[in-house]
MARDOMAR-378304 format. One record per residue: z, y, x of N, C-alpha, C, O in turn; residue in one letter. Coordinates in nm, 2 decimals, m for minus. Last residue first. Layout:
N
+--------+--------+--------+--------+--------+--------+--------+--------+--------+--------+--------+--------+------+
:   n_zz :   n_yy :   n_xx :  ca_zz :  ca_yy :  ca_xx :   c_zz :   c_yy :   c_xx :   o_zz :   o_yy :   o_xx : fiti :
+--------+--------+--------+--------+--------+--------+--------+--------+--------+--------+--------+--------+------+
:      Z :      Y :      X :      Z :      Y :      X :      Z :      Y :      X :      Z :      Y :      X :    A :
...
+--------+--------+--------+--------+--------+--------+--------+--------+--------+--------+--------+--------+------+
END
This chain:
107
+--------+--------+--------+--------+--------+--------+--------+--------+--------+--------+--------+--------+------+
:   n_zz :   n_yy :   n_xx :  ca_zz :  ca_yy :  ca_xx :   c_zz :   c_yy :   c_xx :   o_zz :   o_yy :   o_xx : fiti :
+--------+--------+--------+--------+--------+--------+--------+--------+--------+--------+--------+--------+------+
:  13.57 :  19.34 :   5.27 :  13.61 :  19.44 :   5.17 :  13.75 :  19.48 :   5.19 :  13.80 :  19.56 :   5.11 :    A :
:  13.51 :  19.31 :   5.63 :  13.53 :  19.26 :   5.49 :  13.56 :  19.37 :   5.40 :  13.58 :  19.48 :   5.44 :    T :
:  13.41 :  19.23 :   5.95 :  13.40 :  19.33 :   5.85 :  13.41 :  19.26 :   5.71 :  13.33 :  19.17 :   5.68 :    I :
:  13.54 :  19.15 :   6.26 :  13.50 :  19.10 :   6.13 :  13.51 :  19.21 :   6.03 :  13.62 :  19.27 :   6.02 :    T :
:  13.48 :  19.12 :   6.59 :  13.51 :  19.22 :   6.49 :  13.45 :  19.17 :   6.36 :  13.33 :  19.14 :   6.35 :    M :
:  13.60 :  18.95 :   6.89 :  13.53 :  18.96 :   6.76 :  13.57 :  19.08 :   6.68 :  13.68 :  19.14 :   6.70 :    S :
:  13.69 :  19.00 :   7.13 :  13.63 :  18.87 :   7.11 :  13.55 :  18.87 :   6.99 :  13.45 :  18.80 :   6.97 :    A :
:  13.70 :  19.29 :   7.32 :  13.70 :  19.23 :   7.19 :  13.63 :  19.10 :   7.19 :  13.52 :  19.08 :   7.24 :    L :
:  13.91 :  19.30 :   7.62 :  13.79 :  19.32 :   7.54 :  13.80 :  19.26 :   7.41 :  13.90 :  19.19 :   7.38 :    Q :
:  14.11 :  19.22 :   7.79 :  14.10 :  19.37 :   7.76 :  13.97 :  19.40 :   7.69 :  13.92 :  19.51 :   7.70 :    D :
:  14.20 :  18.93 :   7.65 :  14.22 :  19.00 :   7.77 :  14.21 :  19.15 :   7.73 :  14.29 :  19.20 :   7.65 :    D :
:  14.07 :  18.97 :   7.34 :  14.09 :  18.87 :   7.44 :  14.09 :  18.94 :   7.58 :  13.99 :  19.01 :   7.61 :    Q :
:  14.14 :  19.05 :   7.00 :  14.13 :  19.10 :   7.14 :  14.16 :  18.98 :   7.24 :  14.25 :  18.90 :   7.22 :    V :
:  13.98 :  19.08 :   6.71 :  14.05 :  18.98 :   6.79 :  14.03 :  19.02 :   6.93 :  13.91 :  19.03 :   6.98 :    D :
:  13.99 :  19.29 :   6.43 :  13.95 :  19.28 :   6.57 :  14.04 :  19.17 :   6.64 :  14.16 :  19.17 :   6.62 :    F :
:  13.86 :  19.36 :   6.12 :  13.96 :  19.28 :   6.19 :  13.91 :  19.25 :   6.33 :  13.80 :  19.20 :   6.35 :    T :
:  13.83 :  19.61 :   5.89 :  13.78 :  19.56 :   6.02 :  13.89 :  19.49 :   6.09 :  13.99 :  19.54 :   6.13 :    F :
:  13.76 :  19.67 :   5.56 :  13.86 :  19.62 :   5.65 :  13.79 :  19.57 :   5.78 :  13.69 :  19.50 :   5.76 :    H :
:  13.65 :  19.95 :   5.37 :  13.63 :  19.82 :   5.44 :  13.75 :  19.79 :   5.53 :  13.82 :  19.88 :   5.57 :    S :
:  13.51 :  20.17 :   5.12 :  13.63 :  20.11 :   5.19 :  13.60 :  19.98 :   5.25 :  13.53 :  19.89 :   5.19 :    P :
:  13.19 :  20.32 :   5.19 :  13.29 :  20.27 :   5.11 :  13.41 :  20.21 :   5.19 :  13.40 :  20.21 :   5.31 :    G :
:  12.85 :  20.29 :   5.26 :  12.96 :  20.38 :   5.24 :  13.06 :  20.32 :   5.15 :  13.03 :  20.27 :   5.04 :    N :
:  12.60 :  20.17 :   5.48 :  12.70 :  20.14 :   5.38 :  12.81 :  20.25 :   5.38 :  12.84 :  20.31 :   5.48 :    F :
:  12.43 :  20.45 :   5.62 :  12.42 :  20.31 :   5.57 :  12.52 :  20.28 :   5.46 :  12.54 :  20.36 :   5.37 :    G :
:  12.49 :  20.70 :   5.71 :  12.36 :  20.68 :   5.65 :  12.33 :  20.54 :   5.60 :  12.22 :  20.50 :   5.56 :    D :
:  12.84 :  20.75 :   5.65 :  12.72 :  20.76 :   5.73 :  12.59 :  20.74 :   5.65 :  12.59 :  20.76 :   5.53 :    G :
:  13.16 :  20.58 :   5.62 :  13.05 :  20.68 :   5.58 :  12.93 :  20.67 :   5.67 :  12.93 :  20.58 :   5.76 :    G :
:  13.43 :  20.39 :   5.53 :  13.31 :  20.40 :   5.61 :  13.22 :  20.50 :   5.54 :  13.20 :  20.50 :   5.42 :    V :
:  13.77 :  20.41 :   5.55 :  13.66 :  20.46 :   5.46 :  13.54 :  20.48 :   5.55 :  13.53 :  20.56 :   5.64 :    Q :
:  13.96 :  20.13 :   5.66 :  13.90 :  20.26 :   5.68 :  13.80 :  20.29 :   5.57 :  13.75 :  20.20 :   5.50 :    T :
:  14.21 :  19.93 :   5.80 :  14.15 :  19.97 :   5.68 :  14.09 :  20.11 :   5.70 :  14.16 :  20.20 :   5.75 :    H :
:  14.23 :  19.68 :   6.05 :  14.23 :  19.82 :   6.01 :  14.16 :  19.84 :   5.88 :  14.06 :  19.78 :   5.85 :    L :
:  14.40 :  19.42 :   6.19 :  14.31 :  19.46 :   6.08 :  14.34 :  19.61 :   6.05 :  14.45 :  19.65 :   6.03 :    T :
:  14.42 :  19.22 :   6.48 :  14.46 :  19.34 :   6.41 :  14.36 :  19.38 :   6.31 :  14.24 :  19.37 :   6.33 :    I :
:  14.50 :  18.88 :   6.57 :  14.41 :  18.99 :   6.54 :  14.48 :  19.11 :   6.46 :  14.58 :  19.09 :   6.39 :    P :
:  14.76 :  19.06 :   6.68 :  14.63 :  19.02 :   6.73 :  14.60 :  18.88 :   6.66 :  14.66 :  18.78 :   6.69 :    N :
:  14.91 :  19.34 :   6.51 :  14.92 :  19.22 :   6.59 :  14.78 :  19.19 :   6.64 :  14.69 :  19.28 :   6.66 :    G :
:  14.91 :  19.45 :   6.16 :  14.93 :  19.47 :   6.30 :  14.92 :  19.33 :   6.37 :  14.92 :  19.23 :   6.31 :    P :
:  14.71 :  19.53 :   5.90 :  14.78 :  19.42 :   5.95 :  14.79 :  19.43 :   6.11 :  14.69 :  19.42 :   6.18 :    T :
:  14.62 :  19.79 :   5.87 :  14.66 :  19.71 :   5.75 :  14.74 :  19.59 :   5.79 :  14.84 :  19.56 :   5.72 :    A :
:  14.63 :  20.10 :   6.01 :  14.66 :  19.96 :   6.04 :  14.70 :  19.89 :   5.92 :  14.81 :  19.92 :   5.86 :    V :
:  14.38 :  20.33 :   5.89 :  14.52 :  20.29 :   5.91 :  14.52 :  20.14 :   5.95 :  14.43 :  20.06 :   5.93 :    T :
:  14.16 :  20.60 :   5.87 :  14.18 :  20.47 :   5.93 :  14.33 :  20.44 :   5.95 :  14.40 :  20.52 :   6.00 :    T :
:  14.03 :  20.82 :   5.76 :  14.15 :  20.77 :   5.70 :  14.19 :  20.63 :   5.75 :  14.24 :  20.55 :   5.67 :    G :
:  13.69 :  20.72 :   5.83 :  13.79 :  20.83 :   5.79 :  13.91 :  20.76 :   5.73 :  13.90 :  20.66 :   5.67 :    A :
:  13.41 :  20.67 :   6.04 :  13.54 :  20.61 :   5.99 :  13.63 :  20.73 :   5.95 :  13.64 :  20.83 :   6.02 :    F :
:  13.06 :  20.66 :   6.02 :  13.18 :  20.73 :   6.04 :  13.30 :  20.65 :   5.98 :  13.28 :  20.58 :   5.89 :    T :
:  12.74 :  20.59 :   6.16 :  12.86 :  20.55 :   6.09 :  12.97 :  20.64 :   6.12 :  12.99 :  20.69 :   6.23 :    V :
:  12.46 :  20.63 :   6.20 :  12.55 :  20.74 :   6.21 :  12.68 :  20.71 :   6.14 :  12.74 :  20.80 :   6.07 :    S :
:  12.31 :  20.41 :   6.22 :  12.31 :  20.47 :   6.09 :  12.42 :  20.59 :   6.08 :  12.46 :  20.63 :   5.98 :    K :
:  12.35 :  20.32 :   6.47 :  12.22 :  20.37 :   6.44 :  12.21 :  20.44 :   6.31 :  12.12 :  20.51 :   6.28 :    G :
:  12.60 :  20.20 :   6.43 :  12.59 :  20.33 :   6.50 :  12.46 :  20.40 :   6.48 :  12.45 :  20.52 :   6.48 :    I :
:  12.47 :  20.01 :   6.21 :  12.61 :  20.07 :   6.23 :  12.60 :  20.20 :   6.30 :  12.58 :  20.31 :   6.24 :    F :
:  12.22 :  19.89 :   6.18 :  12.31 :  19.90 :   6.07 :  12.45 :  19.97 :   6.09 :  12.52 :  19.98 :   5.99 :    E :
:  12.06 :  19.90 :   6.41 :  12.00 :  19.89 :   6.28 :  12.09 :  19.93 :   6.17 :  12.05 :  19.98 :   6.06 :    A :
:  12.24 :  19.91 :   6.63 :  12.13 :  20.01 :   6.62 :  12.07 :  20.01 :   6.48 :  12.04 :  20.12 :   6.43 :    D :
:  12.40 :  19.69 :   6.57 :  12.46 :  19.82 :   6.56 :  12.35 :  19.93 :   6.55 :  12.36 :  20.02 :   6.48 :    S :
:  12.22 :  19.48 :   6.61 :  12.28 :  19.50 :   6.48 :  12.33 :  19.64 :   6.46 :  12.31 :  19.71 :   6.36 :    W :
:  12.17 :  19.52 :   6.88 :  12.06 :  19.52 :   6.79 :  12.11 :  19.55 :   6.65 :  12.06 :  19.63 :   6.57 :    S :
:  12.43 :  19.48 :   6.99 :  12.36 :  19.61 :   7.01 :  12.25 :  19.62 :   6.90 :  12.23 :  19.73 :   6.84 :    R :
:  12.47 :  19.21 :   6.92 :  12.56 :  19.31 :   6.87 :  12.49 :  19.45 :   6.88 :  12.50 :  19.53 :   6.79 :    I :
:  12.26 :  19.09 :   7.07 :  12.26 :  19.09 :   6.92 :  12.35 :  19.19 :   6.86 :  12.32 :  19.24 :   6.75 :    R :
:  12.34 :  19.16 :   7.33 :  12.21 :  19.20 :   7.28 :  12.20 :  19.20 :   7.13 :  12.15 :  19.29 :   7.07 :    D :
:  12.60 :  19.04 :   7.36 :  12.58 :  19.19 :   7.37 :  12.44 :  19.23 :   7.31 :  12.43 :  19.34 :   7.25 :    P :
:  12.70 :  18.80 :   7.11 :  12.64 :  18.84 :   7.24 :  12.60 :  18.98 :   7.24 :  12.57 :  19.04 :   7.14 :    G :
:  12.62 :  18.75 :   6.77 :  12.69 :  18.71 :   6.89 :  12.62 :  18.75 :   7.02 :  12.50 :  18.73 :   7.03 :    Q :
:  12.67 :  18.81 :   6.45 :  12.58 :  18.86 :   6.56 :  12.66 :  18.84 :   6.69 :  12.76 :  18.91 :   6.71 :    F :
:  12.67 :  18.67 :   6.13 :  12.73 :  18.67 :   6.26 :  12.62 :  18.72 :   6.36 :  12.51 :  18.67 :   6.37 :    K :
:  12.76 :  18.76 :   5.81 :  12.64 :  18.75 :   5.90 :  12.70 :  18.77 :   6.04 :  12.76 :  18.87 :   6.07 :    R :
:  12.99 :  18.81 :   5.67 :  12.94 :  18.67 :   5.68 :  12.82 :  18.65 :   5.76 :  12.78 :  18.54 :   5.79 :    G :
:  13.03 :  19.09 :   5.70 :  13.03 :  19.03 :   5.57 :  12.96 :  18.89 :   5.57 :  12.88 :  18.86 :   5.48 :    W :
:  12.96 :  19.06 :   6.01 :  12.93 :  19.16 :   5.91 :  12.92 :  19.10 :   5.77 :  12.81 :  19.06 :   5.73 :    D :
:  13.10 :  18.99 :   6.29 :  13.08 :  18.92 :   6.16 :  13.08 :  19.03 :   6.05 :  13.18 :  19.08 :   6.01 :    D :
:  13.01 :  19.01 :   6.62 :  13.04 :  19.09 :   6.50 :  13.01 :  19.00 :   6.38 :  12.90 :  18.94 :   6.37 :    V :
:  13.15 :  18.85 :   6.92 :  13.06 :  18.86 :   6.81 :  13.11 :  18.96 :   6.70 :  13.23 :  19.00 :   6.70 :    Y :
:  13.13 :  18.75 :   7.27 :  13.19 :  18.81 :   7.15 :  13.09 :  18.83 :   7.04 :  12.97 :  18.82 :   7.06 :    G :
:  13.06 :  18.65 :   7.51 :  13.03 :  18.57 :   7.39 :  13.09 :  18.63 :   7.27 :  13.11 :  18.55 :   7.17 :    D :
:  13.14 :  18.87 :   7.67 :  13.01 :  18.82 :   7.68 :  12.97 :  18.73 :   7.56 :  12.85 :  18.73 :   7.52 :    A :
:  13.35 :  19.09 :   7.47 :  13.33 :  18.98 :   7.57 :  13.18 :  18.94 :   7.57 :  13.11 :  18.97 :   7.48 :    T :
:  13.29 :  19.44 :   7.39 :  13.30 :  19.29 :   7.36 :  13.29 :  19.20 :   7.48 :  13.22 :  19.24 :   7.58 :    F :
:  13.23 :  19.69 :   7.47 :  13.37 :  19.66 :   7.43 :  13.39 :  19.51 :   7.41 :  13.51 :  19.47 :   7.40 :    A :
:  12.96 :  19.72 :   7.49 :  13.03 :  19.69 :   7.61 :  13.18 :  19.66 :   7.58 :  13.25 :  19.60 :   7.67 :    A :
:  12.89 :  19.81 :   7.24 :  12.85 :  19.68 :   7.28 :  12.93 :  19.63 :   7.40 :  12.96 :  19.51 :   7.41 :    A :
:  13.00 :  20.08 :   7.27 :  13.04 :  19.98 :   7.16 :  13.01 :  19.84 :   7.20 :  13.10 :  19.75 :   7.19 :    F :
:  12.86 :  20.19 :   7.48 :  13.00 :  20.17 :   7.49 :  13.05 :  20.07 :   7.39 :  13.14 :  19.99 :   7.42 :    A :
:  12.60 :  20.19 :   7.35 :  12.62 :  20.12 :   7.48 :  12.77 :  20.09 :   7.50 :  12.81 :  19.97 :   7.53 :    D :
:  12.64 :  20.36 :   7.13 :  12.61 :  20.22 :   7.11 :  12.63 :  20.13 :   7.24 :  12.67 :  20.02 :   7.23 :    A :
:  12.82 :  20.60 :   7.04 :  12.78 :  20.55 :   7.17 :  12.76 :  20.40 :   7.16 :  12.85 :  20.32 :   7.18 :    D :
:  12.94 :  20.78 :   6.85 :  12.81 :  20.72 :   6.83 :  12.74 :  20.67 :   6.95 :  12.62 :  20.69 :   6.98 :    L :
:  13.20 :  20.85 :   6.88 :  13.10 :  20.92 :   6.97 :  12.96 :  20.87 :   6.94 :  12.87 :  20.92 :   7.01 :    Q :
:  13.32 :  20.67 :   6.71 :  13.34 :  20.81 :   6.68 :  13.23 :  20.89 :   6.76 :  13.18 :  21.00 :   6.71 :    D :
:  13.25 :  20.43 :   6.84 :  13.20 :  20.45 :   6.71 :  13.21 :  20.60 :   6.68 :  13.11 :  20.66 :   6.63 :    I :
:  13.40 :  20.46 :   7.08 :  13.26 :  20.45 :   7.09 :  13.19 :  20.48 :   6.95 :  13.09 :  20.54 :   6.94 :    A :
:  13.66 :  20.46 :   6.97 :  13.61 :  20.58 :   7.04 :  13.46 :  20.58 :   7.05 :  13.39 :  20.68 :   7.03 :    D :
:  13.67 :  20.20 :   6.88 :  13.68 :  20.31 :   6.78 :  13.63 :  20.44 :   6.84 :  13.56 :  20.52 :   6.78 :    L :
:  13.66 :  20.07 :   7.13 :  13.55 :  20.05 :   7.03 :  13.55 :  20.16 :   6.93 :  13.44 :  20.21 :   6.89 :    A :
:  13.90 :  20.16 :   7.24 :  13.77 :  20.18 :   7.31 :  13.65 :  20.17 :   7.21 :  13.56 :  20.25 :   7.21 :    R :
:  14.08 :  20.05 :   7.06 :  14.06 :  20.19 :   7.07 :  13.94 :  20.23 :   7.14 :  13.87 :  20.33 :   7.10 :    Q :
:  14.05 :  19.78 :   7.12 :  14.01 :  19.82 :   6.99 :  13.99 :  19.98 :   6.99 :  13.89 :  20.03 :   6.93 :    V :
:  14.15 :  19.78 :   7.38 :  14.02 :  19.73 :   7.36 :  13.97 :  19.78 :   7.22 :  13.85 :  19.82 :   7.21 :    A :
:  14.42 :  19.87 :   7.34 :  14.33 :  19.95 :   7.42 :  14.18 :  19.91 :   7.39 :  14.10 :  20.00 :   7.37 :    T :
:  14.55 :  19.82 :   7.00 :  14.52 :  19.78 :   7.14 :  14.41 :  19.86 :   7.21 :  14.32 :  19.91 :   7.14 :    P :
:  14.75 :  20.04 :   6.82 :  14.61 :  19.99 :   6.84 :  14.59 :  19.95 :   6.98 :  14.61 :  20.03 :   7.08 :    I :
:  15.00 :  20.15 :   6.81 :  14.99 :  20.00 :   6.78 :  14.85 :  19.95 :   6.80 :  14.83 :  19.83 :   6.79 :    D :
:  14.99 :  20.42 :   6.82 :  15.00 :  20.35 :   6.95 :  14.99 :  20.20 :   6.93 :  14.99 :  20.13 :   7.03 :    N :
:  14.77 :  20.54 :   6.56 :  14.89 :  20.48 :   6.61 :  14.88 :  20.42 :   6.75 :  14.77 :  20.38 :   6.79 :    S :
:  14.57 :  20.83 :   6.56 :  14.59 :  20.69 :   6.53 :  14.71 :  20.64 :   6.61 :  14.76 :  20.70 :   6.70 :    M :
+--------+--------+--------+--------+--------+--------+--------+--------+--------+--------+--------+--------+------+
END
């Protein structure tokens, strides 16, 4: 992956690769959120619950990840696999200090 990926985003990507739900939830600020195609999950408990049910808990994988839009927010394009949704998606991360303020998933 490119050096253009902010550290906070790389931490989240590493947690996804390792299927580490604790590290994934810890990558977000206290009021951070995941927007999964319009469904918003805010705060560490709701992010963890969503991830357990629909993301890391479904053995999610990312393949062929590229930077679609650099900067902050940064958008990555990836092929999602695993036991849940499978297909191309864009993940937009907003970084605040050294954590994620948000992660938004779209087509």
